[in-house]
C-alpha positions, 0 to 999 in steps of 0.5 A: 489446475483451475479452481474456478469450476468449484467456486461458487456462483454468484460471486460471494458477497460482503454482508449478512449474504456472505455468512454463508461462507462462514466456514471459509473465512473463520479458517482463513481469519485464523491463518490470518491472526497468526500472520497479523500478530506478529507482524502488527507488533512489528510495525508498531514498534518500528512506528516507536510503539509497543506492540500492543498499539499495532495489535489494537489497530488490527482489532479496530479494522477487522470489527470496522470493515466488515460492517462498511465494507469497499473490499472483499478480502482485503485485511485490515490494520497497521501497515509497514508503509506508515510506520517511517511518517508514523515515527517521525511525525511523533518525534517532531511533536515531543519524542518518539518512543521504542517497544517498551514504552511511547515518547511524549508525542504519542499522545499528539500523533494520536490527535493527527491519527483522529484529525486523518480519519476525518479528513477520510471521512469528508473525502469519501463523502465527496467521492475524491478517491477517485484522485489517488489515480493521479499519482503515477504508478512509477512514484508510488513504486518509488515511494513505497521502496523508499519506504522499504528502505526506512523500515529495514536500516530502523529494524536493524538495531533491533534485529541486532538485539541493540536495546540501548536508545537509538537517537539518530533520525534521518536516513543518512545517521541511520546508515552512519549508526549501523557499526555502533549497533554491530559492536553492542549486538547480542549474540542470542538475539542476533542468532534469532534474527538471522535464523528467522530472516533466512526462512523468510526468504528460503519461503519465499524463494522458486523452489518454496512455491513450486513445492507448494509450502507457502500455501501450506505454512504462510512464511511469516508463521513459520518464523515465529515458530522457529523463532519462539524455539530458539530463544526458549533454549537460548534462554533469550529473557524478557528484554528481547521478547514482546511484552503483552501487560496482564490488562492490555489495555491498562496504560494505554495512552489516549490522545491529548486534543487540549495539550496539542492546542496549547502548544502552537509551536507544534501547529504545524508539525500536526500539519504536516503529518497529517498531509503526510499520513492522508497522503501516503495512507490515501494513495497506498490503501487504495493501490493496495486494495486494487492490486487484492481485486487483480488476485481474487479469484472471483474477479470482484471490484473494490469501490474505492470511496467506501474503502476510503470511508472504512479507512476513515472511521477505522482511524478514528475509532482507532485513535480514541484508543491509543491505537495507530493508522489503519490500512489495507495490507497486501501481506494479510491479503494475500494469505486470506485469500490463499486460505481459502477466505472470500468475504470480509468477514475473514477480517472480522475472523481475524480481530476475534482471534487476536482479541482472543490472544490478547485476553485469554492466551497473553502467555504463548504472545509474550513467547515472541522474540522482538526480532527486526528479522520481519520488518527487515524482510518487509522492506527487502520486499517493498524495495526488492531490485525486481521492481526495478527490472519490471519497471525497465521492461516498461520504459527506461524514463519508468525506472529513472522516475522510480529511482528518483523519487526513492532518492529524494524521498530517502534524504528528504521526507515522504511528502517532498519525495512524492510531490517531487516525483509527480512534478518530474513525471509532469514535465516527461510528459511535456516533453513527450506530448510536445508536437513536432515543429513548434512555431511561434505559438510556443508559449499557447502550445505549451499551455494547451498541452499542459491543461490537456494533460487534466482535462476528460480524454475523452473528446467523443462518445458514440452509441451505436446499439451494442456498440459503444466507443469512447473516443480519446483526443487527448493525451491519456496520461496518469491525471486525467485517466481516471475520468476514462476509467470511471466512464468504463466502471460506469458502462460495466456497472449499469445493469439498467442499461442496454447489454453493451455487446462491444464496448471501445477505448478509441485512441484518435490520431491528434493523441501524442501520448498514453503513459503507463498509468493509464494503460496500467488501469485500462488493462486491468479493467479489461482483466475485470470486466464481465459484463462485455469485452473491453478492446482499445484500440489505436495504440498500434500507430504509436512508437513503444517505449518498452517491451511490455504492453503497458508501455508509455506510447508516443506519436510523431518526432518526440526525441526520447531514449527508450529500451530499444534505443532512440526513437525520433 
């Protein structure tokens, strides 16, 4: 049954005005903190740092985001998606750590995180967040899928209860070490992990959703509660439980700016780490914020540049107190919505509760087992086969892009994988946009088509009183669709302009390709439209290369394989 009639009108806003919803946000913050505590701790462990570093990051995010805004119910903190990059960067800067101690490279990693935060602040000031949309949806999914696989395999030593140092680095080395970890497993720790993992999978099953169990008890919280009980019954020692010092801030490593500046041989690794973290942090954060917008019951639209600025300041402050990178989290944000959260004050309440756990109730935290079950489940969800099945309905080329990005990322690194997938997407689009019957002007046509991918796709704007039409005369693809989406957002957000009763996107007859990323953004804008209806015309004259309405559309003699066969 719809709850829309029971929701307040006007829509809840952040800031002082949002405090009127404090009862909802306080309860949601409490529920989120129960999920955030084990999740943030696990992400820190996966990043090669003690659990306290992840909790510090979550607290900083909760204290910063509500005052800068940018989104509405997005809960931020350390994210699993950045764990492999953090671990790799730390190793390159002098050595990674483990769940109990940070390596020598951690102080230098904090400097990199500080720089990433500054870069994000500059990018937000220059309003560059829109350029995150140029990365194709399938490539972003592939990046996240590869990260999920990396998280899964790197969580296996913890899952087995293998506490000896792990010397593997690359994906292939981790796979080769699995039999060794299994032979050295601690049976009690492994049993806790297996039961916790079974609970997580059961709670995420269709029958659990139909019964409403997930809405009542977050699966991560349920798994942690059962894990604590089992750890007590099995007598699992402190080596297998999260350790919280009496003074949580004692012994926390701080950034070593002078040390990194004095080691010029590490500058290249620091630069690569900063580029990788900035790319992943920015792309995943803005994609997560957009995904949360889709499930926000109030249909509020996040502000990408404000989100980027909030992340930048959070990363600067987090690095200065020894914390990890900060990023909006999908699991915690969804938990917030399901718990009734309405504004970013829920994120603030989450931070306050986490601080209370650390300084008032450290004992219960130390009972939580360091099982890798939550990380394995998180990694599995990020690389779930349903993602590839969904992309197959959009088009075979989307699955191809997704798998190529996953494979290249796993066997090289995250930055190379994303850049490779994006370049491959451009090559495929060039094939789709190739004019039929190319003649002597092949080279000129190639460059014209290539440049057209990056130029403003809108070649004409028709303003007819209460009706406004944007005419698309060039390829509408991931590399230029953000310009059209900016026009749509500006028109819908301008309260001072005359009321536009009919807002239309007209795809012209010369447009040879409209890709999945562009259509995904347009259909999201349609779903979020509140001021006036938004329509798109002209797609019915193009060939759709998949069953989904967001599938690539092509025109003319473009020989490509779609889900329904060969189109020519």
